C-alpha positions in Angstrom: 87.2 174.6 100.7 88.2 176.0 104.0 88.3 179.7 104.5 89.8 180.9 101.2 90.0 177.8 99.1 92.2 175.4 101.0 90.3 172.2 100.2 89.0 170.3 97.3 86.0 168.3 96.4 85.6 165.5 93.9 87.0 167.3 91.0 90.0 168.5 89.2 89.1 171.9 90.5 88.9 173.0 94.2 85.4 173.0 95.6 85.3 176.8 95.4 87.5 179.2 93.3 89.1 181.0 96.3 89.3 184.7 97.0 87.5 186.8 94.4 89.6 189.6 92.9 87.0 191.8 91.3 83.9 189.7 91.2 84.8 188.1 87.9 88.2 186.4 88.3 89.5 184.3 91.2 93.1 183.2 91.5 93.7 179.6 92.6 97.0 178.1 93.9 97.6 174.3 94.4 100.4 172.1 95.5 101.3 168.4 95.2 104.5 166.3 95.6 106.1 165.1 92.4 107.5 161.6 92.9 111.2 161.7 91.9 111.0 158.4 90.0 108.3 159.9 87.7 109.7 163.4 87.3 110.9 163.0 83.8 107.7 161.3 82.7 105.6 164.1 84.2 107.6 166.8 82.5 107.5 165.0 79.2 103.7 164.7 79.4 103.4 168.4 80.0 105.7 169.3 77.1 102.9 167.7 74.9 99.6 168.3 76.7 96.8 166.7 74.7 94.8 169.3 72.7 91.5 168.1 74.1 92.9 168.5 77.7 93.9 172.1 76.9 90.4 172.7 75.4 88.7 171.3 78.5 90.7 173.6 80.7 89.6 176.6 78.6 86.0 175.4 78.4 85.9 175.3 82.2 86.8 179.0 82.3 90.4 178.4 83.6 92.9 181.0 82.3 96.6 181.7 82.8 97.2 178.2 84.1 100.8 177.4 84.9 102.6 174.6 86.8 106.0 175.2 88.5 108.4 172.6 89.9 110.9 173.0 92.7 112.5 170.4 95.0 110.0 167.7 94.4 106.9 170.0 94.7 104.6 171.1 91.9 102.8 174.4 92.3 99.9 175.2 90.0 98.3 178.6 89.7 95.4 179.7 87.5 92.6 182.2 87.2 89.0 181.1 87.2 86.9 183.5 85.1 83.6 181.6 85.1 80.3 182.1 86.8 79.3 178.6 87.9 82.3 176.9 89.6 80.3 173.7 90.5 79.1 173.2 86.9 82.6 173.7 85.5 84.0 171.3 88.1 81.5 168.7 87.2 82.2 169.2 83.5 85.9 168.6 83.9 85.3 165.6 86.2 83.0 164.0 83.6 85.3 164.5 80.6 86.6 161.1 79.4 89.7 162.5 77.9 90.7 164.5 81.0 90.1 161.4 83.1 92.5 159.5 80.8 95.0 162.2 81.2 94.8 162.0 85.0 95.4 158.3 84.8 98.8 159.2 83.4 99.6 162.2 85.6 98.2 161.1 89.0 100.7 158.2 89.5 103.5 160.8 89.2 102.1 162.7 92.2 101.7 162.3 95.9 99.4 164.5 98.0 101.0 166.8 100.5 100.8 165.9 104.2 97.3 166.4 105.5 95.5 166.5 102.2 92.8 163.8 101.8 90.8 164.9 98.8 90.0 162.5 95.9 92.4 164.4 93.6 96.1 164.7 94.6 96.3 168.5 94.4 95.7 170.5 97.6 94.6 174.1 97.3 96.5 176.9 99.0 95.4 180.1 100.6 96.4 183.2 98.8 98.3 185.5 101.3 99.4 188.3 98.9 98.6 189.6 95.4 99.7 192.6 93.4 98.6 193.5 89.9 
């Protein structure tokens, strides 16, 4: 990712977790367009996220994961509490259930202008945080 996690690699996770907060937790923000014709489907999917997908998110050391929607944009934020970002990224990318989930959610999304990663979500640079 570019300076503080503004890119992505081949995974569901950005290529690095972003700015470290205290050496053990990194906050990540991402953005993607939600295609208006798929809005209801996308929201319905997320009202019943598959248990195996939730488990994979946790198993990859992702905590406090939320997705927000406004004016056709989805904003995701989460904390990465692991110690091996690349291994967790590879684990998520290899998970067959997560890949099936993405087959349902990816058609609902469109990358933001200028994002060319293999996954539709683009990472954002954190500009402010307060605990």
